[in-house]
C-alpha positions as CSV (number, residue, x, y, z in Angstrom):
1,M,-161.2,-56.5,47.0
2,S,-162.3,-53.5,49.2
3,D,-165.7,-53.3,50.7
4,P,-167.1,-49.8,50.8
5,R,-169.7,-50.8,53.4
6,A,-167.1,-51.9,55.9
7,A,-166.1,-48.3,56.6
8,A,-169.7,-47.4,57.4
9,R,-169.8,-50.2,59.9
10,A,-166.6,-49.0,61.5
11,I,-167.8,-45.3,61.6
12,D,-170.9,-46.5,63.5
13,A,-168.7,-48.5,65.9
14,L,-166.3,-45.5,66.5
15,R,-169.3,-43.2,67.4
16,R,-170.6,-45.7,69.9
17,G,-167.2,-46.1,71.5
18,W,-166.6,-49.6,70.3
19,P,-163.0,-50.8,69.3
20,V,-162.3,-51.4,65.6
21,A,-159.4,-52.8,63.8
22,I,-157.7,-51.6,60.6
23,D,-155.4,-54.1,58.9
24,G,-154.9,-55.8,62.2
25,L,-154.2,-52.7,64.2
26,A,-156.8,-52.5,67.1
27,L,-158.2,-49.0,67.9
28,L,-160.2,-47.4,70.7
29,A,-161.4,-43.8,70.0
30,I,-160.6,-41.6,72.9
31,E,-163.5,-39.1,72.3
32,T,-166.2,-41.7,72.5
33,A,-164.7,-44.3,74.8
34,D,-164.3,-44.1,78.6
35,A,-161.9,-45.5,81.3
36,E,-163.9,-48.7,81.7
37,R,-163.7,-49.5,78.0
38,L,-160.0,-48.6,78.0
39,T,-159.5,-51.2,80.8
40,E,-161.4,-53.8,78.7
41,F,-159.5,-52.9,75.6
42,D,-156.1,-52.8,77.3
43,P,-155.9,-54.5,80.6
44,E,-152.2,-54.4,80.8
45,G,-152.1,-50.6,80.3
46,Q,-149.5,-50.8,77.5
47,A,-151.4,-49.5,74.5
48,P,-149.7,-46.2,73.1
49,V,-151.8,-43.2,72.0
50,L,-152.1,-42.4,68.3
51,L,-152.4,-38.7,67.5
52,S,-151.9,-36.7,64.3
53,A,-148.6,-34.9,63.7
54,G,-150.5,-31.6,63.8
55,R,-151.8,-32.3,67.3
56,A,-148.5,-33.8,68.4
57,Q,-146.5,-30.8,67.3
58,T,-148.9,-28.7,69.5
59,L,-147.7,-30.9,72.4
60,K,-144.1,-30.7,71.2
61,L,-144.1,-34.4,70.5
62,A,-143.6,-34.4,66.7
63,N,-140.3,-33.7,64.8
64,Q,-140.1,-31.1,62.1
65,R,-140.6,-33.6,59.3
66,E,-143.7,-35.1,60.9
67,A,-145.1,-31.6,61.6
68,A,-144.9,-30.7,57.9
69,V,-147.8,-33.2,57.3
70,P,-150.4,-32.4,59.9
71,D,-152.5,-35.5,59.3
72,A,-149.5,-37.9,59.6
73,P,-149.6,-40.4,62.5
74,V,-147.5,-40.1,65.7
75,W,-147.6,-42.7,68.6
76,V,-147.1,-41.6,72.1
77,E,-145.6,-44.0,74.6
78,R,-147.9,-45.3,77.2
79,A,-146.3,-44.1,80.4
80,P,-147.8,-45.0,83.9
81,W,-149.4,-41.6,84.2
82,L,-151.0,-41.7,80.7
83,D,-154.5,-42.8,81.9
84,F,-157.8,-42.1,80.2
85,A,-158.1,-38.6,81.6
86,A,-154.6,-37.8,80.4
87,A,-155.2,-39.2,77.0
88,T,-158.4,-37.0,76.7
89,A,-156.3,-34.0,77.5
90,L,-153.8,-35.1,74.9
91,A,-156.5,-35.5,72.3
92,D,-158.8,-32.5,72.8
93,P,-157.2,-29.0,72.6
94,Q,-160.1,-27.3,74.4
95,F,-158.4,-28.7,77.5
96,D,-155.0,-27.2,76.8
97,L,-155.5,-24.0,78.9
98,A,-157.4,-25.7,81.7
99,T,-155.7,-29.0,82.2
100,P,-152.0,-29.1,83.1
101,L,-150.5,-32.2,81.2
102,K,-148.9,-34.7,83.6
103,G,-146.1,-35.8,81.4
104,P,-143.5,-36.1,80.3
105,F,-144.7,-37.7,77.2
106,R,-142.5,-39.3,74.5
107,A,-143.1,-40.1,70.8
108,V,-142.1,-43.7,69.8
109,P,-141.7,-45.2,66.3
110,V,-145.0,-45.9,64.5
111,T,-144.8,-49.7,63.7
112,A,-147.9,-49.7,61.8
113,P,-147.9,-46.4,59.7
114,E,-150.5,-47.3,57.0
115,P,-153.2,-48.5,59.3
116,S,-152.4,-45.5,61.7
117,A,-152.9,-43.1,58.8
118,A,-156.1,-44.8,57.7
119,A,-157.5,-44.5,61.3
120,L,-156.9,-40.7,61.3
121,R,-158.7,-40.5,58.0
122,L,-161.6,-42.7,59.5
123,A,-161.8,-40.3,62.4
124,R,-162.3,-37.4,60.1
125,I,-165.0,-39.1,58.2
126,A,-166.7,-40.1,61.5
127,G,-166.6,-36.5,62.7
128,I,-164.6,-37.3,65.8
129,L,-161.2,-36.2,67.2
130,P,-158.3,-38.1,65.5
131,A,-157.0,-39.7,68.7
132,F,-156.9,-43.4,69.6
133,F,-155.4,-45.9,71.9
134,V,-153.8,-48.6,69.6
135,R,-152.8,-52.3,70.1
136,P,-151.1,-54.6,67.5
137,R,-153.8,-57.3,67.9
138,S,-157.1,-57.4,69.9
139,A,-160.5,-59.0,69.5
140,V,-162.9,-56.5,68.0
141,E,-166.3,-56.8,66.5
142,V,-165.6,-54.6,63.5
143,A,-162.4,-55.3,61.5
144,I,-161.7,-53.5,58.1
145,A,-158.8,-52.7,55.7
146,A,-157.4,-49.4,54.9
147,A,-158.6,-49.9,51.3
148,D,-162.2,-50.0,52.6
149,I,-161.9,-46.4,53.9
150,D,-160.6,-45.3,50.5
151,A,-163.5,-47.0,48.8
152,H,-166.0,-45.3,51.1
153,E,-164.8,-41.9,49.9
154,N,-164.4,-42.8,46.2
155,P,-166.2,-40.2,44.2
156,A,-166.8,-42.7,41.3
157,R,-169.5,-44.3,43.4
158,L,-171.6,-41.1,43.5
159,A,-174.6,-41.2,41.4
160,I,-177.8,-39.2,40.6
161,A,-180.6,-40.0,43.1
162,T,-183.2,-37.7,41.8
163,R,-183.8,-34.4,40.2
164,A,-186.7,-31.8,40.1
165,R,-187.6,-28.3,39.0
166,L,-186.8,-25.8,41.9
167,P,-187.5,-22.2,41.4
168,V,-185.4,-20.2,44.0
169,E,-185.2,-16.6,44.8
170,G,-183.3,-14.8,42.2
171,A,-183.1,-17.8,39.9
172,E,-186.6,-19.0,39.1
173,T,-185.7,-21.3,36.1
174,S,-183.7,-23.8,38.1
175,E,-183.4,-27.5,38.5
176,I,-182.1,-29.3,41.6
177,V,-180.1,-32.5,41.2
178,V,-179.3,-34.7,44.3
179,F,-176.3,-37.1,44.4
180,R,-175.5,-39.9,46.8
181,S,-173.4,-43.0,47.1
182,P,-174.5,-46.3,48.5
183,E,-172.4,-45.9,51.7
184,S,-172.6,-42.3,52.7
185,T,-175.6,-40.5,54.3
186,N,-174.4,-37.2,52.9
187,E,-176.3,-36.1,49.8
188,H,-174.5,-33.6,47.6
189,V,-176.6,-31.2,45.6
190,A,-176.4,-29.3,42.2
191,L,-178.7,-26.4,41.3
192,I,-178.7,-25.9,37.5
193,V,-179.8,-22.4,36.7
194,G,-181.1,-21.5,33.2
195,Q,-180.6,-23.7,30.1
196,P,-177.3,-24.8,28.4
197,D,-176.4,-22.6,25.5
198,G,-173.4,-24.2,24.2
199,T,-170.9,-22.2,26.3
200,P,-169.1,-23.4,29.4
201,P,-171.4,-22.9,32.4
202,L,-170.4,-20.5,35.2
203,V,-169.9,-22.9,38.1
204,R,-169.6,-22.4,41.9
205,L,-168.2,-25.1,44.3
206,H,-169.8,-24.2,47.6
207,S,-168.9,-26.3,50.7
208,E,-171.7,-26.6,53.2
209,C,-171.6,-24.1,56.0
210,L,-174.6,-24.4,58.4
211,T,-173.4,-21.4,60.5
212,G,-172.9,-19.1,57.6
213,D,-175.4,-20.4,55.0
214,V,-178.4,-20.9,57.4
215,L,-177.7,-19.0,60.6
216,G,-176.1,-15.9,59.1
217,S,-172.7,-16.2,60.9
218,L,-170.4,-13.2,60.5
219,K,-167.3,-15.2,61.3
220,C,-167.0,-16.3,57.6
221,D,-168.0,-15.2,54.1
222,C,-169.9,-18.3,53.2
223,G,-173.5,-17.1,53.3
224,P,-172.8,-13.9,51.3
225,Q,-170.8,-15.9,48.8
226,L,-173.5,-18.4,48.3
227,H,-176.1,-15.7,47.5
228,E,-173.7,-13.6,45.4
229,A,-172.7,-16.8,43.4
230,L,-176.5,-17.5,42.7
231,R,-176.9,-13.9,41.5
232,R,-173.7,-14.1,39.3
233,I,-174.8,-17.4,37.8
234,E,-178.3,-16.1,37.0
235,G,-176.7,-13.1,35.4
236,A,-174.4,-15.2,33.2
237,G,-177.5,-16.9,31.6
238,W,-176.7,-20.4,32.8
239,G,-174.6,-22.2,35.2
240,I,-174.4,-24.6,38.1
241,L,-174.0,-24.3,41.9
242,L,-172.6,-27.4,43.4
243,Y,-173.4,-27.6,47.1
244,L,-170.9,-30.0,48.6
245,R,-171.5,-31.7,52.1
246,Q,-168.0,-31.0,53.2
247,E,-168.6,-28.9,56.4
248,G,-165.7,-27.2,58.0
249,R,-163.3,-27.9,55.0
250,G,-164.1,-31.5,55.4
251,I,-163.8,-32.0,59.1
252,G,-167.6,-31.9,60.0
253,L,-169.8,-29.5,62.0
254,V,-168.7,-30.6,65.5
255,N,-165.0,-30.3,64.7
256,K,-165.5,-27.0,62.9
257,L,-167.2,-25.6,66.0
258,R,-164.2,-26.9,68.1
259,A,-162.0,-24.9,65.8
260,Y,-164.3,-21.8,66.4
261,A,-163.6,-22.2,70.2
262,L,-159.9,-22.3,69.5
263,Q,-160.2,-19.2,67.3
264,D,-161.8,-17.5,70.3
265,Q,-158.5,-18.3,72.1
266,G,-156.5,-16.4,69.4
267,F,-155.7,-19.1,66.8
268,D,-156.4,-18.6,63.2
269,T,-158.4,-21.0,61.1
270,V,-155.3,-22.9,59.9
271,D,-153.7,-23.3,63.3
272,A,-157.1,-24.3,64.8
273,N,-157.6,-27.2,62.3
274,T,-154.0,-28.5,62.9
275,R,-154.2,-28.0,66.6
276,L,-157.3,-30.4,66.5
277,G,-155.2,-32.8,64.4
278,F,-156.6,-32.4,61.0
279,A,-155.2,-31.2,57.7
280,V,-155.5,-27.5,56.8
281,D,-158.1,-28.5,54.1
282,A,-159.5,-32.0,53.9
283,R,-162.0,-31.5,51.1
284,D,-162.1,-33.7,48.1
285,F,-163.0,-31.7,45.0
286,G,-163.1,-35.0,43.0
287,I,-166.7,-35.2,44.2
288,A,-167.5,-31.9,42.4
289,A,-165.8,-33.3,39.2
290,R,-167.8,-36.4,39.4
291,M,-171.1,-34.4,39.8
292,L,-170.2,-32.3,36.8
293,S,-169.5,-35.4,34.6
294,L,-172.8,-36.9,35.7
295,I,-174.6,-33.6,34.7
296,G,-172.7,-33.3,31.4
297,P,-170.3,-30.2,31.2
298,R,-166.6,-31.1,30.8
299,A,-165.5,-27.4,30.5
300,V,-166.6,-24.7,33.0
301,R,-165.9,-21.1,34.0
302,L,-165.2,-21.4,37.8
303,L,-166.4,-18.8,40.2
304,T,-163.7,-19.0,42.9
305,N,-160.8,-17.4,44.7
306,N,-159.3,-20.7,45.5
307,P,-156.8,-22.1,43.1
308,A,-157.0,-25.5,44.8
309,K,-160.5,-25.9,43.4
310,V,-159.3,-25.2,39.9
311,A,-156.5,-27.8,40.3
312,G,-159.0,-30.3,41.9
313,L,-161.4,-30.1,39.0
314,E,-158.6,-30.2,36.3
315,A,-157.0,-33.2,37.9
316,Q,-160.2,-35.1,37.3
317,G,-160.5,-34.1,33.6
318,I,-162.7,-31.1,34.0
319,T,-161.3,-28.1,32.0
320,V,-161.5,-24.8,33.6
321,T,-161.5,-22.2,30.9
322,E,-161.6,-19.2,33.2
323,R,-161.3,-18.5,36.9
324,V,-163.8,-15.8,37.9
325,P,-163.0,-14.1,41.2
326,L,-165.7,-13.9,43.9
327,V,-164.6,-11.1,46.3
328,L,-166.9,-9.5,48.8
329,P,-166.2,-6.8,51.4
330,P,-165.2,-7.9,54.9
331,N,-166.9,-7.2,58.2
332,P,-165.3,-6.7,61.6
333,F,-165.8,-10.3,62.5
334,N,-164.4,-12.0,59.5
335,E,-161.5,-9.7,58.6
336,R,-158.9,-12.0,60.1
337,Y,-160.5,-15.1,58.6
338,L,-160.3,-13.5,55.1
339,A,-156.6,-12.5,55.7
340,T,-155.8,-16.1,56.7
341,K,-157.3,-17.4,53.5
342,R,-155.3,-14.9,51.5
343,D,-152.0,-15.3,53.4
344,R,-151.9,-18.9,54.4
345,T,-154.1,-21.0,52.1
346,G,-153.4,-19.2,48.8
347,H,-156.8,-17.6,48.1
348,Q,-156.4,-14.8,45.6
349,L,-158.6,-12.1,47.1
């Protein structure tokens, strides 16, 4: 039986730079470790480097089939010149222009594919770069199973923590509902506007965006979409705004800002995410479906330009009776971002 709490312990260990093991595969996170810890972890200097296929493709180390799945695992052979500094350059794309890679580097067969793929998922949840030194066996303080990671992200464990009346600007008759699971520190929020009237509510799935929602970033359209969604829901009579704690399409704030730095080098949002080693979109809209099922509605009108949100809800038993577009004018800073959403991720703008 899986233990959802085990993943939380492993996340804490990774952030502290401690080695962990998944189904017997020992891992040392490159971002949070150092050369001394690497020597302790791998005194023989033989541990290969685990990267994602998206990152390996950037380094010309993944074949075409692997590159089609950006978050698939790739192992890089531990050559004599692959020390901790070289591994850091392999892991972090911010060094691509500044650090000449020693090389050559060679991909080798992944002998533990399932634990390797689970390690990349765990890195995403922990908000660190998906890159590790790996060993088949090693003594570590935290050992978990791949199933523990899946349990950690299981939307079925989400429950209502509390609710209260919350008048907000433009929607004074609103109620806030907060959801959390026993393992995660992220609370998801629903704002219910108005009173149910027997019709499917107008619903907006809004992924957290600190830079856009709070700081007014012009690089995206998140802040304006949030405010326009509330205006539309209020105008519809009743509806629900789901505020999902899935910053940066699920890769977290730190990695999102790393992607911003890559965008400043000329990469679009899709290429920036895969260059970091993540999937194009790592969000789980099953969380939103679970929130709706706990509130009550099983049929909704969905305020979105993203067909993946429609598919994500319907896959979990929520009927989408209508997709309502949410199109706002671009500004000079987000024109390319909006074009990328239209041309590369299927948004219907």
